[in-house]
N, C-alpha and C positions, 0 to 999 in steps of 0.2 A: 170104391175104386182106388187103385194105387196112385192115380194121378190127380186126385181131388185137390190137393194143395196147389198143384201147378195150375189148375184151371180157375182157382178162386179169384185171382186178380183179373183174369180175362173175363170171367162172367160179371165181375163188377164194372169193368170197362165197357162192355157191350150193353146196349140199352134194351136188348130183348134176347130171349132164348130162341133157338131154332124151333120153328113150329113142328109139332108132332107129325103133321101131314107130310113134311119134307122127309123126315126120317122114315116114315112108313113107305114112301116111294123109293127112297135110296137103298133100303135094305132088301128090296125085291131082286131076286137073282137075275131076272131079265133086264134090270136096269144097271147091272154092274158094268157092262161095256160102256154105257153112257158116262157113268161116274169116272171110270178109268181114262177114257178118252179126254173128258173135260179136265180131269186132274192133270193129265199130261200137258195139255195146253196151258193150264193155269200156272204150272211150274215154270214154263218158259216165259210166260207173260210177267210173272213176278220177277224173274231175273232181268227181263228186258226193261221193266219199270225202273229197277235199281240202276241198270246200265245207262238209261236215258238221263236219269237224275245226275249221275256222275258226269256224263258228257256235257250236259247243259251248264252245270254249276261248278264243276270241280277240277276238270283235267285239261291239259293242253291238247293240241291237235294230234300230235303223234300218239298220245295215250288213247285218244278217242278212236283212232284207227285200230289200235291193238284190241280195244274192247269189241269193235265190230268183228274182227277176225276170230275172237274167242267164241262169239255167238254163231258164226256162219254155219258150222256143220249142224247145229241144232235147228236153226231156222231152215236150212236146206231140207232137213228131214220133215219138219212140221208143215212147211208152206210149199215146198217144191217137190216133195216126195222123192228126195235124193238121199241115199244112204240107208243104213240099218243099224241094228244094235251093235254089231261087230265094228262097224266103221266109226261109231261114236265112243268106243272104248278108249280110254286114256286121252280124250280130247279136252277134259275139264282142267285146263291149266292156262296160265298166262305166259305168253312168249317173252315178255319184257316187263319191267317195272312200270307201274302207273304213276305218273308224276302230276302233282297238283298245279293249278294255276297260281301265279304269283300274287294275284290281286284278290284272292278269295280267302277270307279269314277262317272259314270252316271247312276248307277243302280236304285236309288230311283226314279229319275224323269222318267226314262223309265218305271218303274213299275207303278207309279202313273197314267201316261197318258195312258198306254196300258191297264191297268186293267179297267179304266173307259171306254175306247173304247170297250173292250170285253163285258162288261156288257150291253152296248148300242146295240152292234151288236147281242148279243144273245136275247135281248129284241125284236129287230126288227125281228129276226128269228121267234120268237113266234108269233109276230103280223102277219107276212106274212102267216105262217101256219094257223093261226086262220081265215084269209081271205079265204084261199084255202078251208078249211073245210066248212066254211059257204056257199061257192059257189060250193061245191061238185066237187072240182078240186083235184084229187088224186096226191100225189107225187109218181111217178113211175120211178124215176131216171132221171138223165140228165148228159150228158157228158160235160167235161170241154172244154171251148173254147180256143182260141189261145192267148187271150189278156194278161193275167198275165205272162204266160210262155214266150211270145214274149218279154216282158221287162226283165224278170229274166235272159234271155240269156246274157244280157249285164252287169251283175253284176261283179264287179272286184273280183279277187280271193284272195286278201290280205286285212288284217284288218289294221286300222279301216275303210278303204274305202269300203269294202264289206258291212258293216253295214250301212254306209252312203248311199250307193246305194239302199239298201233295204228300207230304210226309205223314200228316194226320190220316189221310185216306189210306196210305200204306199200312199204318198201324191197325186200322179197322179191318182191312182185308186179311192181314196176317192173323189177327185175333179171331176173326170169324172162321178162318180156315182151321185154326187150332180147335175151336169149339166144335166144328163139324166133324173133324177127325175123331174126336172123343165121342160124339153122338153116334157115329157110324160104326166104329170099331167093334163094339160088343155084338153086333149083328152079322159079322163077317166070319169066314172060316179062320182057322188058327193062323195061317200064314199071313193073310191080309190083316187080321187083327193085330198081330205083332208089328207089321209094317206101319199101320196107321198110328199105333201107340208110340212107335219109335220117332214119329215126326212131331209129336206134341212139344217136346222141349225146344227144338229149334224154332218152331213157329212162335212159341211163347216169347223166346228171346228176340225174334225179329220184330214183333210188335213193340217191345220195350225199346229196341234200338231206334225204331222210327220215331217214337215219342220223344226220346232223349235228343235226337237230332232236331226235331221240331222246336223243342225248348231252347236248344243251343243256338239255332238260327234266330229265334225271337229275342234272345238275350233278356235283359231286364226291362227293355222298353215296350215289349208287346206281351199282353196277357193272352195266352193261347187257350185258356179254359173255355171261353165262349165258342171258339171255333171247334174245339173237341166236342162240346155239347151239340153244336149244330150238326156236325157230320155224324154224330151218334144217332141223332133223330133221322137224318136222311138214310143212313144205313139200316136202321131198324124198320123204316117204312118199306125199303126194298126187300127186306127179309120176310116181313110179315104179310105184305100185300099179295093178292092173287097173281099167279104167274103161270102162263100156259107153256113156257119154255123150260123144261126140267133140266137143271144144270147143278154143278156142285155148289154154286153160290146163288141159286135161284130162290124165289120167294115161295109162298104157299102154293103147292101144285094144284092146278085145276085142269080139267080135261078140255081140249079144244072143242 
């Protein structure tokens, strides 16, 4: 595969490979609408996660408002069924500069990396929606799976460790997304194959950015390797254990 070198560090980071059972279900033609609908929702959730981190830890109140306004048309579409592909065109931009809090030592780097991530996730959201529209696949809602919630249960309750844990979780979600894009791509038609392969590089960079931020927040005082290992085990359990709810990040599929 032309992207083997790109995936090597991701496969080393993840503590398990996607089960063959998931790939078997994901490549079925009848499951493509589920994959695309969940992928669409996941792109927005990834952007929201980054946005919430910036709002909580990095920016002033005015910048927080600007971030909310940036997401509003996408959230209107996904949650309130307002708008369409045309109305979302040219919406992926910030109206004003995002300014850091004065009392946060890592604000600017967190902002820089997360704003870039958000822009890419919202661009991917638009691309997935465009694919769905072109294939007459409606978005009629989808429920959240257990994956992200299953990891968030393990977040420490005190700072800065809580932020470090959230950043590590972000790294695992992005790394797993990259690995699953690579698993799924060879089984799709040419257009979808090219699209999913095109996502690999950005997802790989996202996981690295999350890890770099986690280490930056920890500084020299906190060893994050134990938390990385812990969340790797949690993530692997969610991916390999039986799961009746088939989603993009679900575990080993079993029938209800």
